[in-house]
VEXBA-643617 format. One record per residue: residue in three letters; x, y, z of N, C-alpha, C, O in turn. Coordinates in steps of 0.1 Angstrom, whole numbers, plus 5000, padded with zeros to 4 digits. Layout:
<nodes>
ALAXYZXYZXYZXYZ
...
</nodes>
This chain:
<nodes>
ALA724478684324725078654316726678724316727678674312
ARG726778844322727778944325728478844332729678834328
ALA728078774341729178714351729978604346731178584347
PHE728778524337729378394329730378464322731378404319
ALA729978634316731178654302732678644310733678584306
ARG732378734322733478764329734478664337735578694339
HIS733878554341733978414346735178374333736378364336
PHE734878364324735278334310737378374301738278324295
MET736378544308737578684301737378644285738178624276
ARG735878614283735378574266734178604265733378584274
SER733878664252732778694248732178544246732878454242
PRO730478524249729378474252729378344237729078224236
GLU729778474226729778444214730578354209730278314198
GLU731978314216732778194216732378094228733077994229
LEU731678114233732078004236730377904233729677924223
GLY730177844240729477714239728677614255728477654266
GLU728377484249727577424257728777354269728777344282
ALA729477334263730677284275730777384289730877364301
GLU730977504278731977604293730077674298730177754307
VAL728877644292727777684301727677614311727377674321
ARG727777494312728077354320729077394329728777374341
ALA730277434329731177464335731577544344732377554354
TYR730177674333729777774343728977734357729477784368
LEU727877674356727077634364727677494378727277434388
HIS728277504374729077354382730577464392731177404401
HIS730777544389731177644394730277754404730677804415
LEU729277784398728977814407727977704420727677734432
ILE727677604415727277484424728377434431728077424443
ASP729777404428731077344438731577454445731977434456
GLU731477574437732977624442731877784450732077814461
ARG730977864443730477934451729277904462728677984470
LYS729077754459727977714469726877764467726077764477
ALA726377814454725077914452723477834456723477714455
SER722677884461721477854461720977804449721577814439
VAL719677744450719077714439718477774437717777724429
ALA717877924438717178024434718178064424717878074412
THR719478104429720878194420720878054408720978084396
GLN720777934412721077834402720377854391720977894382
LYS719077834389717777874381717778034378716678084373
MET718478084379718278254376719578234362719478284351
ALA720578154366721878164361721578084350722178094339
VAL720778004353719977934337719477944328719677904316
ALA718478064337717578094327717678244319716878294311
SER719178304326719578394317720278364304720178424293
LEU720778274307722178194298721078134285721378144273
LYS719678074291719177974281718378124270718078124259
PHE718378204277717878364271718678404261718478424249
LEU719878394270721478494259721378384247721378424236
TYR721378244250721878174237720678154227720778154215
GLY719278124236718278104224717978214216717878224204
GLN717878324228716978424215718278564214718478614203
THR718878594224720078684218720778664210720878744201
LEU721678544210722778464201722078364189722978314181
GLY720778314187720178284177721078114182721378064171
ARG721378024192722077944194721477864202721977854214
PRO720077784198719677774213720777604217721477574227
GLU720477554204721677404205722477434215723077334218
ALA722777514220723877544230723477524240724377504249
VAL722077524246721477504258720277474259719377494267
GLU720377374247718877274252718777174256717777124260
ARG720677114257719876994273720477064286720476974295
ILE720777124288720877204303719977184310718877244306
PRO719977124319718477084325718377194340719277234348
TRP716777204340716477304352716877264368716677164374
PRO717377374372717677274389716377214395715477194387
LYS716277194407714877154408714877174420715577124429
VAL713577294422713777364434712577264440711777194434
ALA712777304460712277214465710977374468711177484472
HIS710077314466708677374473708177384485707477294489
ARG708277454491707877474507706577534508706277574497
LEU705777544517704677514526704977704532705777734541
PRO704477784526704777904534704377944546703177944549
GLU705277984554705278014569703478124569703278184559
ILE702878134577701878204579701878284590702978274597
LEU701078384594701378474609699678474611698678524605
SER699778384628698078404631697978594637698678684640
ALA696178544638696078674642696878774654697278884653
GLN697178654668697978734677699678764672700478794681
GLU700178744661701578724659701078834648701278944653
LEU700678854636700279004635699979114641700679214638
GLN698979124649698779224660700079274662700479394660
ARG701279124670702379164678703179254666703779354671
LEU703079234653703479274645703679404642704679474642
PHE702379424638701879594634702479694648703079794647
GLN702079654657702879674673704179724671704079844673
GLN705179694668706479684667706479764655707579804653
ALA705579784647705879884632707179984638706980034649
PRO708180004633708980114632708780234636709380284646
THR707880294628706780404626705680414623705180314618
PRO704780544623703380494625702680464607701680414602
SER704280534600703480524584703980394584703280354575
MET704680304587705480184585704480084586704579984580
ARG703380114597702280034605701680034596701579924590
THR700980164592699880154579700680044563700079954557
LEU701480064563702680014549701979814554701379724548
PHE702379844566702279654568700879634567700579524561
LEU699479744574698779684575697779674562696779604563
THR698379794545697979764536698279694534697279614532
ALA699379634532699979474526699579364530699479274521
TYR699179354543698579234545696779254541696079164536
GLY696479364544694679374545694579344528693679274524
ALA695379374521695379414505695579284494694979254483
GLY696579214501697279114497698179124486698279044477
LEU698879234489700079304481701579254482702079234493
ARG702179244472703679264474704279354479703579454483
VAL705479364481706179474489706479594476706179714478
SER706879554464707079704452705879734450705779844445
GLU703979634452703679674450703179824461703579944460
VAL702279764470702679824482703680004482703380084491
CYS704180004477705480084476705280194471705680304477
CYS704480184453703980204446702880274445702680374438
LEU701780224454700680284458700580444456701580514460
GLN699380504451699280674449697880654458697080554460
PRO697880844465696080804466695680764460695280654463
ALA695480814445694680794441694580664438693580634431
ASP695180574441694780374438694080404445692980404441
VAL694380424457692680364467691480484465691580604465
ASP690080394461688780384459688380354471688680254477
SER687680464477686880464489685580414482685180304486
GLN684880464474683480454471683280314467682480254473
ARG683980264457684080064457684580024464684379904466
GLY685380084473686079984482686979914475686879804481
VAL687579904469689079854462690179944462690280064463
ILE691179854461692679934460693279884446693779774443
HIS693280034436693779964422695579974424696580044427
VAL695379834420696879804415697579804405697779684400
ARG698279904398699179944391699879914384699879904372
ALA700879874393702379824393702579654392703779614393
GLY701379544390701579464400702879334391703479374381
LYS702979264394704079154385703879104371703179014368
GLY704679204363704479114351703779254344703479254332
ASP703679384353702979504346701679454342701079484332
LYS701279364352699279354353698579424363698779424375
ALA698079464359696779574370695779514375695579394371
ARG695179544384693879394390693779504400694579594403
LEU692379474405691579534423691879444433691879324431
THR691979484442691679414455691079444464690479544462
LEU691079404474690479434489690879604496691979634500
LEU689679674495690079774506688779784521687679834518
SER688979744530687979694538687979874548688879954549
PRO686679864552686479974564687479974571688080084570
ARG687879924578689079934585690579984583691380054589
LEU690579914569692079984562691480124557692280224558
LEU690380144553690480284544690280364557690580474553
ASP690080384567689880414581691780464581692380564577
GLU691980344588693180374586694680444576695880464579
LEU693780474563694880484554694680654550695380734543
ARG693580674557693080814564693480914569693481024564
GLN693980884581694680924590695580914585695881024580
HIS696480824580697980794575698080884564699280924560
TRP696880944556696281074543697281164552698581144552
ARG696681254560696281354567697681364573698181474571
ARG698681264584699481284590701281264583702381294588
GLU700881194565701881184563702281204544703381214538
VAL701081204541701081164528700881374523701581394514
ARG700381434525699681554521701081594513702181574517
GLY700581664501701781734489702481634488703681664487
SER702381484486703781394480702281334468701081354469
ALA703081274460702281184447702081074453701180994448
TRP702681044462702680894468702280844481702680894492
LEU701280724479700880704491701780674509701380724519
PHE703180594506704280584510705480664506706480614502
PRO705280794507706680854507707880834508708280774518
GLY708680864501710280794510710480944514709781034510
ARG711880954525712281024529712381194525712081294533
SER712781184511712681304502711181344498711081464494
ARG710081254498709081284497708381304478707281304473
ASP709781314473709681334454709181164454708081134449
GLY709881074459710080944452709080854464708580904474
HIS708780704460708380654471709180564481710280514478
VAL708580544492709480504502709980374493709080324487
GLY711380304491711980234489711980044493711780004505
THR712079974484711679824495712279754502711879654508
ARG713879814500714979764512714279824525714079754535
ALA713879944524713880024538712179964543711879994555
VAL711379894535710579844540710879684544710379664555
GLN711279594540712079474542712679494551712479394559
ASP713579594558714479594569713379654583713579624595
GLY712379724578711479714587710779634592710579634604
PHE710379584587709579434584710779344594710479284604
ARG711879354589712579254603712779334617712979274628
ARG712679414616712779504633711679464637711779414648
ALA710179464628708979444638708679284643707979224651
ALA709679264632709479084635710179034642710078904642
GLY711079094650712379084663711279104670710479024676
GLY711079264667710479324682709279224683708979224695
ALA708579154678707479084680707778944685706778864684
ARG708778904689709478774692708978654680708478544683
ILE709178684667708478564657709478544658710178644656
THR709978444661711078334658711278214648712278144648
ARG709878214639710278174622710378244620710078344625
ALA711378194605711578224595710278284582709678214574
VAL710078434586709378504583710178644572711278694571
ARG708678644564709578784554708578874551707478834553
PHE708678964547706879044540706478974535705378944538
HIS706978894526705778864517704978774524704178704518
THR705178754536704778664546703278674553702578594559
LEU703378884544701978914549700978884543699878864549
ARG701178854525700678844517700478694520699378654521
HIS701378594520700678494527699678444534698778354534
SER700078524542698778524557697278564551696278504551
PHE697478694545695978764541695178644530693978664529
ALA696078494521695378464510694678314522693578264523
THR695478294527695378174539693978244547692878194546
HIS694278324552693178384562691778404552690678404558
MET691778424541691278394530689878304529688678304531
MET691178224525690778074523689778034537688677984535
GLU690178074548689678014563688678034563687777954567
ALA688378174559686978304560686078194550684878234551
GLY686178104543685378044532684978094517684078064510
VAL686278224516685878344500686878194493687778124498
ASP686178184479686278124468687678124463688278224462
VAL687978014460689678044453690278084441691378054437
ARG689378144435689278214426688878354426689378444420
VAL687878344434688078554440689778554443690478624436
ILE690478444456691778454457692378494446693178584445
GLN692178424437693378414427693178534419694278594416
ALA691778614415691878734410692878824421693878894418
LEU692378824432692978914443694378904443694979004444
LEU694978814441696578834446697178804430698378794428
GLY696178804420697078804408697678734404698678764398
HIS696978604406698178504400697578464387696378504387
ASN698078384375697878354362697578204367696478184362
SER697878124373697777984376696777984385697078074393
LEU695277914387695177824398695777724411695677714423
ARG696577684401697777604405698277704423697977664434
THR698777784419699877874427698577914437698677854448
THR697677964436696977964444696177894456695977924468
THR695777754447695377654457696377554468696077464476
ARG697977624463699077574477698577594489698777514499
TYR697577714490697277784502696477664511696577654523
THR695677604502694277484506695177394515694577344524
GLN697177334515697677274520698077344533698177294544
VAL698377454530698577564545697577494556697877424566
ARG695977544548694777564552694977414563694077384571
</nodes>
């Protein structure tokens, strides 16, 4: 919304549908913005005029960009093994294992605390989930063993399961994503994969193991079953 106001050097209160359309065409034709960026701009402008300024008529005829839904890339067991071996540090390796073994987003795994690991019940408490929704997910015996070794090696004295350099805060998402890119390159994975691919791989491998799709939905924290069932196409 700030970028929209800066583009015209005027308050959005003085602008309307014509300027909204002109700005979106600027993003598409001149900035060559991705569809995701276009969608974010439309969402912010619809909220700005519909909620903040109370002028929904200014944006009600603005269409949503059409986003192509691609099937996610999935890592095989052999690729995962090579990826974990190429992790830049032992701590980062454990973080990768945790994200894959529990189906976590990068922000969720970075924000884990030691108390979130419930070894008695065999679950991990995700307290910082998308949309501030808490949930429970899997803690396998192998992952628990890895986390115990990691705790003795890295965590003592920190409030976070994966502390940052200062140890007062948790590791940053950018550092994790950079580490994942380096590991993927070292593992000779040439496909377009990213950290979120670990979560996609968890869901697909669970489905291949015969786990009910509704259980996978709960483990991933999806609102809609439709979001989860796309992994049946990957399978």
